N, CA and C of each residue as an Amber inpcrd file, in Angstrom:
protein
   153
 -24.3560000 -10.8530000 -19.2450000 -23.7060000 -12.2350000 -19.2420000
 -23.9040000 -12.3000000 -17.8230000 -24.3300000 -13.4680000 -17.4210000
 -24.3600000 -14.1570000 -16.2510000 -23.0010000 -14.9200000 -15.7430000
 -22.7750000 -14.6800000 -14.4360000 -21.7450000 -15.3380000 -13.9420000
 -21.9340000 -16.4260000 -12.9220000 -21.4180000 -17.5780000 -13.1450000
 -21.7820000 -18.6620000 -12.3500000 -21.0580000 -18.4080000 -11.0850000
 -21.4210000 -17.8500000  -9.9950000 -21.0100000 -17.5150000  -8.8420000
 -20.3070000 -18.9650000  -8.1360000 -21.1020000 -19.9410000  -7.9590000
 -20.7530000 -21.0530000  -7.2460000 -19.5790000 -21.6610000  -7.8150000
 -19.4940000 -21.7410000  -9.3370000 -18.4860000 -22.4430000 -10.1040000
 -17.1530000 -21.3170000  -9.9630000 -17.3020000 -20.2830000 -10.1450000
 -16.2600000 -19.3330000  -9.8750000 -15.6370000 -19.5860000  -8.4290000
 -16.3880000 -19.6130000  -7.4190000 -15.7470000 -19.9180000  -5.9710000
 -15.0760000 -21.0610000  -6.1390000 -15.7060000 -22.2210000  -6.6000000
 -15.2010000 -23.5940000  -6.6400000 -13.7370000 -23.4590000  -7.2540000
 -13.6320000 -22.8160000  -8.3840000 -12.4460000 -22.6330000  -9.0910000
 -11.3830000 -22.2180000  -8.3930000 -11.7090000 -20.9230000  -7.5990000
 -10.8700000 -20.2550000  -6.7270000 -10.2270000 -21.2410000  -5.6130000
 -11.1610000 -21.8930000  -5.0700000 -10.6090000 -22.7330000  -3.9020000
  -9.7620000 -24.0080000  -4.1350000 -10.0300000 -24.3560000  -5.6350000
  -9.3690000 -25.6710000  -5.9660000  -8.1760000 -25.5180000  -6.9750000
  -8.2600000 -24.1560000  -7.6930000  -7.0380000 -24.0200000  -8.5730000
  -6.3690000 -22.7990000  -8.5720000  -6.7890000 -21.8340000  -7.8430000
  -6.1010000 -20.6790000  -7.8480000  -4.7540000 -20.4740000  -6.9590000
  -3.9700000 -19.4850000  -7.2530000  -2.9530000 -19.5550000  -6.4280000
  -3.1120000 -18.9380000  -4.9330000  -2.2920000 -19.3610000  -4.0520000
  -2.5290000 -19.1290000  -2.7010000  -2.9050000 -17.7000000  -2.4650000
  -2.3310000 -16.7680000  -3.2060000  -2.5350000 -15.3530000  -3.0270000
  -3.8370000 -14.9390000  -3.5350000  -4.2910000 -15.5720000  -4.6130000
  -5.4880000 -15.2100000  -5.0560000  -6.6310000 -15.8540000  -4.2400000
  -6.5370000 -17.0520000  -3.5850000  -7.4320000 -17.6410000  -2.7210000
  -7.5250000 -16.6550000  -1.4880000  -6.2910000 -16.0530000  -1.0040000
  -6.6090000 -15.0370000   0.1910000  -7.3550000 -13.6590000  -0.3130000
  -7.1310000 -13.4390000  -1.3250000  -7.6630000 -12.0200000  -2.0270000
  -9.2980000 -12.4930000  -2.0270000  -9.5220000 -13.5250000  -2.6250000
 -10.8940000 -13.9230000  -2.7250000 -11.6180000 -13.7240000  -1.4150000
 -11.0610000 -14.4050000  -0.3830000 -11.4760000 -14.4200000   1.0310000
 -11.7490000 -13.1500000   1.6690000 -10.5330000 -12.1350000   1.1980000
 -10.6570000 -10.8180000   1.7660000 -11.9990000 -10.0580000   1.0870000
 -11.8970000 -10.1570000  -0.1550000 -13.0380000  -9.4310000  -0.7820000
 -14.2900000  -9.9790000  -0.6200000 -14.6050000 -11.3370000  -0.5410000
 -15.7780000 -11.9150000  -0.7350000 -16.3950000 -12.7700000   0.5520000
 -15.7020000 -12.8670000   1.4770000 -15.9490000 -13.9080000   2.5270000
 -15.5430000 -13.3110000   3.9850000 -15.2560000 -12.0930000   3.9400000
 -15.1210000 -11.4350000   5.2070000 -13.7300000 -12.0400000   5.9290000
 -12.8160000 -12.3960000   5.0950000 -11.2770000 -12.7220000   5.3980000
 -10.5140000 -11.3610000   6.0270000  -9.3860000 -11.8940000   6.3950000
  -8.5290000 -10.8080000   7.0410000  -7.5660000 -10.6480000   5.9460000
  -6.9340000  -9.2570000   6.2270000  -6.0660000  -8.8290000   5.2460000
  -4.5460000  -9.3760000   5.4700000  -4.3530000  -9.7330000   6.7040000
  -3.0100000 -10.0590000   6.8670000  -2.5290000 -11.3870000   5.9210000
  -3.3450000 -12.4170000   5.9020000  -2.9010000 -13.6310000   4.7740000
  -2.6640000 -13.1330000   3.4650000  -3.3310000 -12.0060000   3.0520000
  -2.9650000 -11.6060000   1.8190000  -1.5710000 -10.8580000   1.6550000
  -1.2620000 -10.0800000   2.7700000   0.2270000  -9.6230000   2.7950000
   1.0300000 -10.4370000   2.7740000   0.9630000 -11.6450000   3.7290000
   2.0890000 -12.7410000   3.9750000   2.2120000 -13.6900000   2.4180000
   1.1200000 -13.7490000   1.8600000   1.3050000 -14.4690000   0.3830000
   1.7710000 -13.6900000  -0.2980000   1.5890000 -12.3830000  -0.4090000
   2.3670000 -11.5190000  -1.4600000   3.7880000 -11.4060000  -1.1630000
   4.3620000 -11.5670000   0.0890000   5.6960000 -11.7100000   0.2650000
   6.4590000 -12.9040000  -0.3000000   5.6810000 -13.7730000  -0.7020000
   6.3060000 -14.9540000  -1.4060000   6.8290000 -14.5170000  -2.7640000
   6.3260000 -13.5150000  -3.3240000   6.5090000 -12.8510000  -4.5210000
   7.6510000 -11.7080000  -4.6190000   8.0180000 -11.4410000  -3.5680000
   8.9630000 -10.2400000  -3.3890000  10.3410000 -10.8200000  -4.1110000
  11.0840000  -9.8890000  -4.8190000  12.2740000 -10.1910000  -5.2620000
  13.5190000  -9.9740000  -4.3890000  14.5940000 -10.4480000  -4.6250000
  15.8710000  -9.8970000  -3.7340000  16.0590000  -8.5420000  -3.5080000
  15.7040000  -7.6950000  -4.4100000  15.9900000  -6.2780000  -4.2500000
  14.6850000  -5.4590000  -3.4330000  13.8010000  -6.4900000  -2.9730000
  12.7730000  -5.8700000  -2.2190000  11.6340000  -5.5080000  -2.9540000
  11.6150000  -5.6000000  -4.2660000  10.4190000  -5.0630000  -4.8360000
   9.7340000  -6.2480000  -5.5140000   8.6180000  -6.1350000  -6.2200000
   7.6670000  -6.9790000  -6.6910000   7.6240000  -6.9390000  -8.3280000
   7.4480000  -8.1270000  -8.8390000   7.3140000  -7.8740000 -10.2360000
   8.2880000  -8.6110000 -11.3260000
């Protein structure tokens, strides 16, 4: 199965959640880790957990 990498990247930048855009940048575009951590903080529950 071939993956259309440019189409996948276009989807990420145009439709993905902020955390996923930062994860993509970290994994495939030499992005920094800190923006991923900052975006994840938005998903933190009042008790300090995630989920």
